[in-house]
C-alpha positions as CSV (number, residue, x, y, z in Angstrom):
1,M,0.0,0.0,0.0
2,A,1.5,3.4,-1.0
3,K,1.8,6.1,1.6
4,F,2.0,9.8,1.0
5,I,4.0,12.4,2.7
6,A,1.9,15.6,2.5
7,L,4.0,18.6,3.0
8,D,4.2,22.4,3.0
9,V,6.7,25.0,4.2
10,E,6.6,28.7,5.0
11,S,9.8,30.7,4.3
12,G,11.2,34.1,4.3
13,G,11.2,34.3,0.5
14,T,11.2,32.3,-2.7
15,D,14.9,31.3,-2.9
16,P,16.1,28.6,-0.6
17,K,19.7,29.7,-1.1
18,T,19.1,33.2,0.2
19,T,16.1,33.1,2.5
20,S,15.2,31.2,5.6
21,L,13.0,28.2,6.1
22,L,10.6,29.1,9.0
23,T,8.0,26.3,9.3
24,A,7.4,22.9,7.8
25,S,4.5,20.5,8.2
26,F,4.6,16.8,7.2
27,M,1.7,14.4,7.3
28,V,2.0,10.7,6.5
29,L,-1.2,9.5,4.8
30,D,-2.4,6.1,3.7
31,D,-3.7,5.6,0.1
32,K,-7.2,6.9,1.3
33,Y,-5.6,10.1,2.7
34,F,-6.2,9.0,6.3
35,M,-3.5,10.7,8.5
36,L,-1.2,8.2,10.1
37,D,1.1,10.6,11.8
38,E,2.3,14.2,11.5
39,L,5.4,16.3,12.2
40,N,5.2,20.1,12.5
41,L,8.4,22.1,12.8
42,L,9.1,25.7,13.8
43,L,12.6,26.4,12.5
44,K,15.5,28.8,12.7
45,P,18.9,28.9,11.0
46,N,21.7,27.2,12.8
47,D,23.5,30.5,13.0
48,G,20.4,32.3,14.4
49,I,20.3,34.8,11.7
50,Y,17.0,35.0,9.8
51,R,17.1,35.9,6.1
52,A,13.6,37.1,5.0
53,K,12.0,39.5,2.6
54,M,9.3,41.8,3.9
55,S,6.9,40.7,1.1
56,A,7.2,37.1,2.3
57,M,6.7,38.0,5.9
58,E,3.5,40.0,5.0
59,V,2.1,36.9,3.3
60,N,3.0,34.3,6.0
61,R,2.5,36.8,9.0
62,I,5.1,35.1,11.1
63,D,6.4,37.3,13.9
64,L,10.1,36.3,14.0
65,T,10.6,37.5,17.6
66,E,7.9,35.2,18.9
67,H,8.8,32.5,16.4
68,D,12.4,32.4,17.6
69,K,11.4,31.7,21.2
70,K,9.8,28.4,20.1
71,A,11.8,27.4,17.0
72,M,14.5,24.7,16.8
73,T,17.6,24.9,14.7
74,Y,17.8,23.4,11.2
75,S,20.1,20.7,12.6
76,E,17.6,19.7,15.3
77,G,14.7,19.8,12.8
78,G,16.6,17.9,10.2
79,A,17.3,15.1,12.7
80,K,13.6,14.9,13.7
81,L,12.5,14.8,10.0
82,R,15.0,12.1,9.2
83,D,13.8,9.9,12.0
84,F,10.1,10.6,11.0
85,L,10.8,9.6,7.4
86,Y,12.8,6.5,8.4
87,K,10.0,5.3,10.6
88,H,7.2,5.8,8.1
89,S,9.2,4.5,5.0
90,G,10.3,1.3,6.7
91,G,13.9,2.5,6.7
92,G,13.5,3.5,3.0
93,Q,12.0,0.1,1.9
94,D,8.6,1.7,1.1
95,K,9.4,5.2,-0.2
96,L,6.8,7.9,0.7
97,I,5.2,9.8,-2.2
98,P,5.4,13.6,-1.7
99,L,2.0,15.3,-2.0
100,G,1.4,19.1,-1.9
101,K,0.9,22.2,-3.9
102,N,4.1,23.2,-5.7
103,V,5.9,20.3,-4.2
104,N,9.3,21.0,-5.8
105,F,9.4,24.5,-4.2
106,D,8.9,22.9,-0.7
107,I,11.4,20.1,-1.4
108,G,13.9,22.7,-2.5
109,Y,13.8,24.4,0.9
110,I,13.9,21.1,2.7
111,N,16.9,19.9,0.8
112,E,18.8,23.2,1.0
113,Q,18.3,23.9,4.7
114,L,16.9,20.9,6.6
115,L,17.7,17.6,5.0
116,N,20.0,17.1,2.0
117,S,18.7,15.5,-1.1
118,N,20.7,12.3,-0.7
119,T,19.1,11.7,2.7
120,W,15.7,12.8,1.6
121,N,15.8,10.5,-1.4
122,Q,16.6,7.5,0.8
123,F,13.0,7.7,2.2
124,V,11.0,9.7,-0.3
125,S,10.1,8.8,-3.9
126,Y,11.1,11.0,-6.8
127,R,7.5,10.6,-8.1
128,F,5.1,13.2,-6.6
129,Y,1.5,14.1,-6.5
130,D,1.2,17.9,-7.0
131,L,-2.0,19.8,-6.7
132,T,-0.8,22.5,-9.2
133,S,-0.7,19.8,-11.9
134,I,-4.1,18.5,-10.9
135,I,-5.6,21.9,-11.1
136,M,-4.2,22.4,-14.6
137,F,-5.5,19.0,-15.7
138,A,-9.0,19.6,-14.1
139,K,-9.2,22.9,-16.0
140,R,-8.1,21.2,-19.2
141,I,-10.8,18.5,-19.1
142,G,-13.6,20.7,-17.9
143,L,-13.7,19.5,-14.3
144,L,-12.8,23.0,-13.1
145,N,-13.7,26.3,-14.7
146,P,-10.7,27.6,-16.7
147,N,-11.0,30.9,-14.7
148,A,-11.1,29.2,-11.3
149,P,-8.6,30.6,-8.8
150,E,-5.5,28.5,-8.1
151,G,-4.4,29.8,-4.7
152,L,-5.4,27.4,-2.0
153,Q,-7.7,29.5,0.1
154,K,-9.5,31.0,-3.0
155,L,-9.7,27.6,-4.7
156,A,-11.1,26.0,-1.5
157,A,-13.8,28.8,-1.3
158,H,-14.5,28.3,-5.0
159,L,-15.1,24.6,-4.4
160,D,-17.3,25.4,-1.3
161,L,-14.8,23.8,1.1
162,Q,-14.8,25.6,4.5
163,F,-11.7,25.9,6.7
164,D,-11.4,27.4,10.1
165,T,-7.7,27.9,9.5
166,R,-5.8,30.5,7.5
167,A,-3.8,30.2,4.3
168,H,0.0,30.4,4.5
169,D,0.2,28.4,7.6
170,A,2.1,25.2,6.7
171,R,-0.2,22.7,8.6
172,S,-3.3,24.5,7.4
173,D,-2.1,24.5,3.8
174,V,-1.4,20.7,3.9
175,M,-4.9,20.1,5.2
176,M,-6.5,22.3,2.5
177,T,-4.4,20.6,-0.2
178,I,-5.5,17.1,0.9
179,D,-9.2,18.1,1.0
180,I,-9.0,19.7,-2.4
181,I,-7.3,16.6,-3.9
182,K,-9.9,14.4,-2.3
183,G,-12.6,16.6,-3.8
184,F,-11.2,16.3,-7.3
185,E,-10.9,12.6,-7.0
186,E,-14.5,12.3,-5.9
187,A,-15.6,14.5,-8.8
188,A,-13.6,12.6,-11.3
189,K,-15.5,9.3,-10.4
190,Y,-18.7,10.7,-11.9
């Protein structure tokens, strides 16, 4: 049975080489999207120096002063993530399938700042399930209006999915992504 690793990150920008990874959420799901376990990380650079663009901070609304009081270093977070992936992939025998919106963006931050690609690839498949591609496909086949919004919160509202959480929070975005994918799969059955 395939298992997914649903994920999302919030960062201080769009370039993992020049801006900081701030939060990361990981949920291990079975093939019916039932959550088996989760790992949520508040993170700070090992050197304690945050690199963030004002525009990104306006979007994710993370208060770095408060964040820093609770955050763990990338080294600590990377060790937790490695153990989490090891546990849920059977030591790499059953690689987890990444699931998310713009998965490669998130994996880029993870590999640059938290867990290098060699370690990540021991436990996680190179195949992935990306909501952005699903949205494009749904629009192309008429399952979704071509003018439908593509941002998570606006798309969820467009699909009449209600959430008590806010967009641009890693855990909330993972949950919205899962529900939107489930909705598309249900709609495609008809």
